C-alpha positions in Angstrom: 19.6 -1.5 -21.8 15.9 -1.2 -22.5 15.0 0.3 -25.8 13.3 3.7 -26.4 9.5 2.9 -26.5 8.5 6.3 -28.0 8.5 5.1 -31.7 6.3 2.1 -30.8 3.9 4.3 -28.8 3.9 6.9 -31.6 2.6 4.2 -34.0 -0.1 3.3 -31.5 -1.1 6.9 -31.1 -1.4 7.2 -34.9 -3.6 4.1 -35.1 -5.8 5.4 -32.2 -6.2 8.8 -34.0 -7.3 7.0 -37.2 -9.9 5.0 -35.3 -11.0 7.7 -32.9 -14.6 7.8 -34.3 -15.2 4.2 -33.5 -15.8 4.1 -29.7 -16.3 0.4 -29.6 -12.9 -0.2 -31.1 -11.2 2.2 -28.6 -13.0 0.5 -25.7 -11.7 -2.9 -26.8 -8.1 -1.8 -27.1 -7.1 -2.6 -23.5 -8.5 -6.2 -23.7 -6.9 -6.6 -27.1 -3.5 -5.5 -25.7 -3.8 -7.7 -22.7 -4.6 -10.8 -24.8 -1.9 -10.0 -27.4 0.9 -9.4 -24.9 -0.1 -12.5 -22.8 0.0 -14.7 -25.9 3.4 -13.3 -26.8 4.8 -13.8 -23.3 3.3 -17.3 -23.1 4.9 -18.2 -26.5 8.3 -16.9 -25.4 8.1 -18.8 -22.1 7.2 -22.0 -23.9 10.1 -21.5 -26.3 12.4 -20.7 -23.4 11.4 -23.6 -21.2 11.2 -26.3 -23.9 13.9 -25.4 -26.4 16.3 -23.1 -24.4 16.1 -24.0 -20.7 18.6 -22.4 -18.3 19.0 -19.5 -15.9 17.5 -16.1 -16.5 19.6 -13.8 -18.7 19.6 -10.1 -19.7 17.8 -11.2 -22.9 14.8 -12.4 -20.9 14.6 -9.0 -19.2 14.7 -7.2 -22.5 12.0 -9.4 -24.0 9.8 -8.7 -20.9 10.4 -5.0 -21.4 9.4 -5.3 -25.1 6.1 -7.1 -24.1 5.4 -4.3 -21.5 6.0 -1.7 -24.2 3.6 -3.5 -26.5 0.9 -3.8 -23.8 1.4 -0.2 -22.7 0.8 1.1 -26.2 -2.8 -0.2 -26.0 -3.4 2.1 -23.0 -2.6 5.3 -24.9 -6.1 5.8 -26.4 -7.8 5.4 -23.0 -5.3 7.8 -21.3 -5.9 10.4 -23.9 -9.6 10.2 -23.4 -9.3 10.2 -19.6 -7.0 13.3 -19.8 -9.7 15.1 -21.8 -12.4 14.0 -19.3 -10.2 15.1 -16.4 -9.8 18.6 -17.8 -13.4 19.0 -18.9 -15.3 17.4 -16.1 -13.2 16.1 -13.1 -11.6 19.5 -12.3 -15.0 21.2 -12.1 -16.5 18.5 -10.0 -13.5 18.4 -7.7 -13.8 22.2 -7.2 -17.5 21.9 -6.4 -16.8 19.1 -3.9 -14.1 21.2 -2.2 -16.4 24.2 -1.8 -19.2 22.0 -0.4 -16.9 20.1 2.0 -14.5 22.8 2.8 -14.6 22.3 6.6 -14.2 18.6 6.3 -11.3 18.9 3.9 -9.6 21.3 6.3 -10.2 18.9 9.1 -8.6 16.0 7.2 -5.7 18.3 6.1 -5.0 19.2 9.7 -5.1 15.6 10.7 -2.7 14.7 8.0 -0.3 17.5 8.7 -0.3 16.8 12.5 0.3 13.1 12.0 3.0 13.6 9.4 4.8 16.1 11.7 4.8 13.7 14.6 6.0 10.8 12.4 8.8 13.0 10.9 9.9 14.1 14.4 10.1 10.6 15.6 11.9 9.5 12.5 14.6 12.1 13.2 15.1 10.6 16.7 15.3 7.1 15.1 18.0 8.4 12.7 19.9 9.9 15.6 19.9 6.5 17.3 21.3 4.8 14.2 18.1 3.1 13.0 18.8 3.9 9.3 22.5 3.1 9.0 22.0 -0.5 8.2 19.1 -2.4 6.5 17.0 -4.9 8.5 17.9 -3.2 11.9 14.3 -2.1 12.5 12.0 -5.1 12.1 13.4 -6.1 8.7 12.9 -2.8 7.0 15.2 -1.4 4.3 15.5 2.3 5.0 18.9 2.9 3.5 18.1 1.0 0.3 14.8 2.8 -0.1 16.4 6.1 0.6 19.0 5.4 -2.2 16.3 4.4 -4.6 14.3 7.6 -3.9 17.5 9.8 -4.1 18.6 8.2 -7.4 21.9 7.0 -5.9 21.2 3.2 -5.6 24.0 0.8 -6.4 23.9 -2.0 -8.9 20.5 -3.6 -9.0 19.0 -2.1 -5.9 16.5 -0.5 -8.2 14.9 -3.8 -9.0 11.9 -4.1 -6.6 9.8 -7.1 -7.5 7.1 -6.6 -4.8 7.0 -2.8 -5.5 7.3 -2.6 -9.3 6.7 1.2 -9.5 8.4 2.3 -6.4 11.6 3.6 -8.2 9.5 5.9 -10.4 7.0 7.1 -7.8 9.5 7.3 -5.0 11.9 9.3 -7.1 9.1 11.7 -8.1 8.1 12.2 -4.5 11.7 12.7 -3.4 12.2 15.5 -6.0 9.0 17.2 -4.6 10.1 16.9 -1.0 13.9 17.7 -1.3 13.5 21.5 -1.7 11.4 21.6 1.6 13.5 19.5 3.9 16.8 18.9 2.0 18.0 15.7 0.2 19.1 13.9 3.3 15.7 14.1 5.0 13.5 13.9 1.9 13.0 10.0 2.0 11.8 10.3 5.6 9.5 13.2 4.7 8.0 11.1 1.9 7.2 8.2 4.3 5.9 10.6 7.0 3.7 12.5 4.6 2.3 9.2 3.2 1.5 8.3 6.8 -0.3 11.5 7.2 -2.2 10.9 4.0 -3.2 7.5 5.3 -4.8 9.2 8.4 -6.7 11.7 6.1 -7.9 9.0 3.8 -9.0 6.9 6.7 -11.0 9.9 8.0 -12.9 10.0 4.7 -13.5 6.3 4.8 -14.7 6.1 8.5 -16.9 9.1 8.0 -18.6 7.3 5.1 -19.0 4.2 7.3 -20.3 5.9 10.4 -22.1 8.9 8.9 -20.4 11.2 11.5 -17.5 13.6 11.0 -16.5 13.4 14.6 -16.4 9.6 14.7 -14.6 9.6 11.4 -11.9 12.0 12.7 -11.5 10.0 15.9 -11.3 6.7 14.1 -8.6 8.2 11.8 -6.7 9.3 14.9 -7.0 5.8 16.3 -5.5 4.4 13.2 -2.7 7.0 13.2 -1.9 6.2 16.9 -1.3 2.5 16.3 2.1 1.0 16.7 2.2 0.2 12.9 1.9 3.9 11.9 3.8 5.4 14.8 6.9 3.3 13.9 6.7 2.5 10.2 5.6 6.0 9.1 8.8 7.2 10.7 11.0 4.9 8.6 11.9 5.6 5.0 10.2 2.6 3.5 7.4 1.6 1.1 5.0 0.7 4.0 2.9 3.9 4.3 2.9 4.5 0.5 1.4 1.0 0.0 -1.1 1.6 2.8 -2.2 4.9 1.3 -2.9 3.2 -2.0 -4.8 0.4 -0.2 -6.9 2.9 1.8 -7.6 4.9 -1.4 -9.2 1.8 -2.9 -11.5 1.3 0.0 -12.4 5.0 0.0 -13.5 4.7 -3.6 -15.6 1.7 -2.6 -17.1 3.6 0.3 -18.0 6.5 -2.0 -20.0 4.2 -4.3 -23.0 6.5 -4.3 -21.0 9.3 -5.9 -21.9 9.7 -9.6 -18.6 11.5 -10.2 -16.6 8.3 -9.7 -15.9 6.5 -13.0 -14.1 3.4 -14.0 -11.0 5.4 -15.0 -10.6 6.6 -11.4 -10.6 3.1 -10.1 -8.2 1.9 -12.8 -5.7 4.6 -12.0 -6.0 4.0 -8.2 -5.5 0.2 -8.8 -2.5 0.8 -11.1 -1.0 3.0 -8.3 -1.8 0.4 -5.6 -0.4 -2.5 -7.6 2.7 -0.5 -8.5 3.4 0.3 -4.8 2.9 -3.3 -3.7 2.1 -6.0 -6.3 -0.2 -8.0 -3.9 -2.5 -4.9 -3.7 -3.9 -6.2 -6.9 -6.1 -8.6 -4.9 -7.7 -5.8 -2.7 -8.1 -3.7 -5.8 -10.1 -6.4 -7.5 -12.2 -7.0 -4.4 -13.0 -3.3 -4.0 -13.9 -2.9 -7.7 -16.1 -6.0 -7.8 -17.9 -4.7 -4.7 -18.7 -1.5 -6.4 -20.2 -3.1 -9.5 -22.7 -5.8 -8.5 -25.3 -7.1 -11.0 -25.5 -9.1 -14.2 -22.9 -7.0 -16.0 -20.3 -7.5 -13.3 -18.1 -9.9 -15.2 -18.0 -7.7 -18.3 -17.1 -4.6 -16.3 -14.5 -6.4 -14.2 -12.8 -7.8 -17.3 -12.7 -4.4 -18.8 -11.2 -3.0 -15.5 -8.6 -5.8 -15.4 -7.5 -5.2 -18.9 -7.3 -1.4 -18.5 -5.4 -1.7 -15.2 -3.0 -4.2 -16.7 -2.1 -2.1 -19.8 -1.9 1.2 -17.8 0.4 -0.6 -15.3 2.5 -2.0 -18.2 2.8 1.5 -19.6 4.1 2.9 -16.3 6.5 0.1 -15.8 7.8 0.5 -19.4 8.3 4.3 -18.8 10.2 3.5 -15.5 12.4 0.9 -17.3 13.2 3.5 -19.9 14.0 6.3 -17.4 15.7 4.0 -14.8 17.2 1.0 -16.8 18.4 -0.8 -13.7 14.8 -1.2 -12.5 13.9 -3.5 -15.4 12.4 -6.7 -14.0 14.6 -9.7 -14.5 17.9 -7.9 -14.7 18.8 -8.7 -11.0 18.7 -12.5 -11.1 20.1 -12.9 -7.6 17.4 -10.5 -6.3 14.7 -12.7 -8.0 16.0 -15.8 -6.2 16.2 -14.0 -2.8 12.4 -13.6 -2.8 12.0 -17.3 -2.3 13.6 -16.9 1.2 10.4 -15.2 2.3 8.3 -18.2 1.4 8.0 -21.0 3.9 5.5 -23.8 4.7 4.9 -23.8 8.5 5.9 -27.1 10.2 3.1 -26.5 12.8 0.2 -24.8 11.0 -1.8 -24.1 14.1 1.2 -22.4 15.8 1.8 -20.3 12.7 -1.8 -19.3 12.5 -1.8 -18.3 16.1 1.3 -16.1 15.5 -0.3 -14.5 12.4 -3.5 -13.9 14.4 -1.6 -12.3 17.2 0.1 -10.0 14.7 -3.0 -9.1 12.8 -5.2 -8.4 15.9 -2.7 -6.9 18.4 0.9 -6.2 17.3 0.0 -3.7 14.7 -2.2 -1.8 17.2 -0.3 -2.0 20.6 3.5 -2.0 20.4 5.3 -4.9 22.1 8.6 -4.4 23.8 11.3 -4.8 21.1 13.4 -8.0 21.2 17.1 -7.9 20.2 18.2 -10.9 18.2 21.1 -11.6 15.8 20.6 -11.4 12.0 23.5 -12.3 9.7 25.8 -11.8 12.7 24.4 -8.3 13.6 21.9 -7.5 16.4 18.6 -6.2 15.1 15.1 -5.5 16.5 12.3 -8.0 16.3 8.8 -8.0 17.8 9.0 -9.1 21.4 6.5 -9.6 24.3 4.2 -7.3 26.2 6.1 -6.7 29.4 4.9 -3.4 30.9 1.6 -3.1 32.8 0.5 -0.3 30.5 1.0 -2.3 27.4 -0.8 -5.3 28.9 -3.7 -3.1 29.9 -3.9 -1.5 26.5 -3.8 -4.9 24.9 -6.6 -6.1 27.1 -8.7 -3.0 26.4 -8.2 -3.4 22.6 -9.1 -7.1 22.6 -12.2 -6.3 24.7 -13.2 -3.7 22.1 -12.6 -6.2 19.3 -14.8 -8.8 20.9 -17.5 -6.2 21.7 -17.5 -5.0 18.0 -17.7 -8.5 16.7 -20.6 -9.3 19.1 -22.5 -6.2 17.8 -21.9 -7.3 14.2 -22.9 -10.9 14.9 -26.0 -9.8 16.7 -26.9 -7.7 13.7 -26.2 -10.7 11.5 -23.2 -8.9 9.8 -23.4 -6.0 7.5 -24.6 -6.1 4.0 -22.6 -3.1 2.8 -19.8 -3.9 0.2 -17.3 -2.0 2.4 -17.7 -4.5 5.2 -17.2 -7.6 3.0 -14.3 -5.9 1.2 -12.4 -5.1 4.4 -13.1 -8.6 5.7 -11.9 -10.3 2.6 -8.8 -8.2 2.4 -8.0 -9.1 6.1 -8.5 -12.8 5.4 -6.3 -12.6 2.3 -3.6 -10.9 4.5 -3.9 -13.7 7.1 -3.6 -16.4 4.4 -0.7 -14.8 2.7 1.4 -14.2 5.7 0.9 -17.8 6.9 3.2 -18.7 4.0 5.0 -15.5 3.1 6.9 -13.0 5.2 5.8 -14.5 8.5 9.1 -13.6 10.2 8.8 -9.9 9.1 5.0 -9.7 9.3 5.1 -6.5 11.4 6.6 -4.8 8.3 3.3 -5.2 6.5 1.1 -4.1 9.5 0.1 -0.7 8.0 -2.1 -2.4 5.4 -3.8 -5.1 7.5 -4.3 -2.9 10.5 -6.5 -0.6 8.4 -8.5 -3.6 7.2 -9.0 -4.8 10.7 -10.3 -1.4 11.8 -12.4 -1.2 8.6 -14.3 -4.3 9.7 -14.7 -3.1 13.3 -15.9 0.3 12.3 -19.1 -1.1 10.8 -20.2 -1.8 14.4 -20.2 1.9 15.3 -23.4 3.0 13.6 -25.2 0.3 15.6 -24.0 1.7 18.9 -25.3 4.7 20.8 -23.7 7.8 19.2 -22.3 9.3 22.5 -21.1 5.9 23.7 -19.3 5.4 20.4 -17.6 8.8 20.6 -16.5 8.2 24.2 -15.1 4.7 23.3 -13.1 6.2 20.4 -11.8 9.1 22.4 -10.7 6.8 25.3 -9.1 4.4 22.8 -7.2 7.2 21.0 -5.8 8.5 24.4 -4.8 5.0 25.6 -3.1 4.1 22.3 -1.3 7.4 22.1 0.1 7.1 25.6 1.0 3.4 25.2 2.7 3.7 21.9 4.6 6.8 23.0 6.1 4.5 25.6 6.7 1.9 22.9 8.6 4.5 20.8 10.8 5.2 23.8 11.5 1.5 24.1 12.5 1.3 20.5 15.0 4.1 21.0 16.4 2.4 24.1 16.7 -0.8 22.2 18.5 0.9 19.3 21.1 2.3 21.8 21.7 -1.3 23.0 22.1 -2.4 19.4 24.6 0.4 18.6 26.5 -0.5 21.8 26.7 -4.2 20.9 28.1 -3.3 17.4 30.7 -1.2 19.0 
């Protein structure tokens, strides 16, 4: 069982108090902590590999926990200073911004509430058709496992989530907040649906920053919320929408680069949350932060950000290990080995790239008719083909819009804004990653890369006639809403067939 980290952190707090007058010393604490913990971990790995080779043991997990406790201790001075800045400055600035943007905040709140209600309603229908009774039934998702983790009733080492290191802590906190409103049985679904609504609201803020128009921002947010990725995955108790919300928040902070109220601490906390929800969000976090800090001091600032994010993340993981011991990384050795099953080198690279391209460009936007196929002897749903005329028409319309937006951007020789390059790089990283990892379950990750795709295309809107852009967005929202409503009905019908096949 992981040790109590409070005595160690009390020592760090005392040292930080003694050196509180030396600001340079306090500013260097995160980098010092990252270097010290990295050296300790490297030394242990060298000793483990050279002198004591063998399979992972519980001792290795406890050593890793001790290193995280050490690294997290170096984050305490910064967190104390940030808490003081939050109370003295951030609250007042946030109140001023809310008064100035009251109508826009209300609009985003209504978008979020409406989207969350639709997702939650559809999720109750999925539950009635048996979608959450067994993991992997719906496109490889794990609704029952995620629900147990959030409810605190997980068995054995279900808490160990390598790709989502902070999900047990964050998911449990959100479950406790949602349970009094909808009841414990529906709280996991409410968390996922509310996160989907938050994605729509954050997307509205992002698209407004890109287009300079509140109407276009709201319509683009509705377009994102009407995609097959959000219609289905926001209605499943999973980590998908929570991870997407963290990713969109990173891009929102980049889009608000002119705001003097944003500080490094905000981006550190957003990056720690994003990486905690999905470890691979660390790459988009780095891209968005580097895009916000160009110039000669970029390397120094980025190194400071990396160190601060690493030690804050270590502190949160150490707290989680202390509160939820079974979540400690390394304890579930069989779970660690199972991650390798998601990695594969394609025998036909061009075929794999074509499949990934189809998923990134189309499947996350327009829902394809579900295909029922066996998995471990049980029928489950996979992404199928576009069979109905409505789906084919919507797919053609969407591809036409993609080509038109790319033509506008090429004619304008791209876009120099950091938001454009950040969205493009994140989309490229997703394409490269899923060529080798999770290619079979790629739709499960569609909430994140669908936003990146729309983030790239949205940069063409300011270069189009305003009324034409509004009309295009409105027609697209209506077409996707109708098409993906039919897609939802197809999913429910396919679930009935799966339940009948299982008897």
